[in-house]
C-alpha positions in Angstrom: -23.1 -3.5 -14.9 -21.2 -4.7 -17.5 -20.3 -8.6 -18.9 -16.5 -8.2 -18.5 -17.5 -6.6 -14.6 -19.2 -9.8 -14.1 -16.6 -12.2 -15.1 -13.9 -10.4 -13.0 -16.3 -10.6 -9.9 -17.4 -14.1 -10.7 -13.5 -15.1 -10.8 -12.6 -13.4 -7.0 -11.9 -16.8 -4.7 -11.1 -16.4 -0.5 -8.1 -18.5 0.2 -9.9 -20.3 3.3 -6.5 -20.8 4.3 -5.1 -17.6 4.7 -7.6 -15.4 6.6 -6.8 -12.9 8.7 -8.8 -10.5 11.9 -7.8 -7.4 11.4 -7.4 -5.4 14.4 -6.8 -1.9 14.5 -4.8 0.7 16.9 -3.9 4.1 16.8 -3.1 7.2 19.0 -5.6 9.6 17.2 -2.6 11.6 15.8 0.6 9.8 14.2 -1.8 6.5 12.6 -2.5 3.8 12.6 -1.2 0.1 13.5 -3.5 -2.9 11.7 -2.7 -5.9 13.4 -3.8 -8.9 11.1 -4.5 -12.2 12.9 -4.1 -15.3 11.3 -7.4 -17.0 11.8 -8.7 -20.7 10.5 -11.5 -21.0 8.5 -13.9 -21.0 11.6 -12.5 -18.4 12.8 -10.4 -19.7 15.9 -6.8 -18.7 15.9 -4.5 -20.4 13.8 -0.9 -20.7 15.8 1.1 -22.1 12.8 1.4 -18.5 10.7 2.7 -15.2 12.8 0.4 -12.4 12.7 1.6 -9.4 10.3 1.4 -5.5 11.2 0.8 -2.5 8.6 1.3 1.3 9.7 -1.0 3.8 8.3 -0.2 7.6 8.0 -0.6 11.0 6.2 1.5 13.5 5.0 -0.1 16.6 3.3 1.2 17.8 -0.1 0.0 20.5 -2.2 -3.2 18.6 -4.2 -4.3 17.4 -0.2 -3.6 14.7 2.9 -1.5 11.9 0.7 -2.9 8.7 2.9 0.8 6.3 3.2 0.4 2.5 4.3 3.1 0.3 4.5 4.2 -3.1 6.6 6.0 -3.2 9.7 8.5 -5.8 10.8 7.3 -7.2 13.9 6.5 -9.5 16.2 4.2 -7.6 17.8 2.5 -4.6 18.5 5.2 -3.3 20.8 7.8 -3.8 18.2 5.5 -2.4 15.9 5.4 0.9 17.5 8.3 0.8 17.7 9.2 0.4 14.0 6.4 2.8 12.7 8.5 5.6 12.3 11.5 4.6 10.5 9.3 2.8 8.2 6.8 5.6 7.8 10.6 7.6 6.8 11.4 4.9 4.0 7.4 4.9 2.4 7.6 8.1 1.9 11.3 8.1 1.2 10.4 5.9 -1.3 7.2 8.2 -2.5 8.9 11.0 -3.0 11.8 8.7 -5.4 8.7 7.5 -6.9 7.6 10.8 -7.7 10.5 12.2 -9.4 11.0 9.4 -11.4 7.5 9.7 -13.0 8.3 13.4 -13.5 11.2 12.6 -15.5 9.5 10.1 -18.1 6.3 13.2 -18.0 9.3 15.1 -18.6 11.3 13.2 -21.6 7.1 12.9 -23.4 7.4 16.5 -24.7 7.2 16.8 -27.9 8.9 20.0 -29.3 8.5 20.7 -32.7 10.4 19.4 -35.3 11.5 16.9 -33.7 11.0 13.7 -35.4 6.9 13.1 -33.7 7.5 8.9 -34.8 10.0 8.2 -31.7 8.3 10.4 -29.7 4.4 8.7 -29.5 3.7 6.5 -27.1 1.9 3.8 -27.6 
């Protein structure tokens, strides 16, 4: 490991006031819901904070399977299940928009012979 890598790893600190236990639920088809249960440093449930939920699914792309993750606005698992379809669609739509934006940026970087190259260089 390089000296720079050791410095980066050495600065990682776990916030003992922001710990969560992760629980995973899946239907083995559409996706997975992860519930992050707030806990205290001793591992006991922390009732002063609310649980968080994250959805995960996979879509097929030309390059193969693409994992998608998204937060779910929910107070409990039942609400997370109900929120999953719309949140997954929104995450996929945002991913497509971002891919199009990146594609347009890349296309605008094409240098055509005879153009002023100084204005097209990416530094």
